[in-house]
N, C-alpha and C positions, 0 to 999 in steps of 0.2 A: 360747195358743200358737199359734204357726205354724209352718210346714215352711219349709225353704230356698226351694223354690219359689216361695213366697209373698211374698219379699222381694226385689226386684231387687237392690241394694245394702245389705246390711248395714253397710257403713261409712259409712252417709248417711243416719243415722237421728236425728231429732230425741228429747229427751228431758228431762223436767222432774223434779224431786224437791222434796217439799214436808214441812216439819215442822211439824204442828197447823196445817195451811192455807198456811202462810207460804213463800214460794218461795225454796228455798236453792241450786237448781241449775238451769241451763237450760244445754244443751250440745248436740252432735252427737257421733255413733261417730265421726266422722272426726277427734275429736281424741283418741282414745285413742293409747297410746305402743305397745301391743300390740294388733295388730289382733284381730279376733274367729276369724279363721279358724286365726290362730297359736296364740290359747288353746285353741281344739278340741284342735287336734294336739299342743300340751304336754300338757295335761288327758288325751288318751286313752292316753299314752303310760305311765302310772301306773293308771289305774283304766277300767272300762268305762262307757261313755257309753250311757245309756238317752234314750228319747223322754221328754221331760218334766222331763229334767235341767236345772236350773237353773245357770247359771255367776255367783258373787257376784265381781267383777273388782276391786272396790275402788271408789274415787270421786274425783272431782275435787274441787278448792277449795269450800269453802261450805257443806258439812252441818254442821260443828260438833259439840259433843256432843249426845249424845240423854239422857234421864233416864227412870226408870220414870214410865207414864201417857204418854209422848210417841206421836203417831200419824204415821208414815214412810208418805206416798203417793209411788210412783214410777209414771210412765208414758213409755211408750217408742211411739213413732209406729211403726204399723201391727204393733206386737206384742202391746200390751198395758198392763194397769196392775196394780199389785199394792199392799196395803195391811200394813202391818207395826204392831203393837203390842208397845210397848217395856215389858218388864216386868224388874224385880230377878233377878237371878241366883239362882238355889236352890241 
């Protein structure tokens, strides 16, 4: 995780998403329809934001369906990487 002062322009960050190691997305935050500052402003109208909160903002074309057992890896330039193990709903 990073703080706002560590990223010069959050609307210009490369990111990639892979499912089971297969590249499904490669894009840049400048392609986002709703800019990051607007998302933060909007969300903060409904609930308190805390350090470490994560925004799930939707996705661009390419991910497709995932199924239990899949592994989703995402990396955002200058921010970090995360891994999600897909499991069945219980």
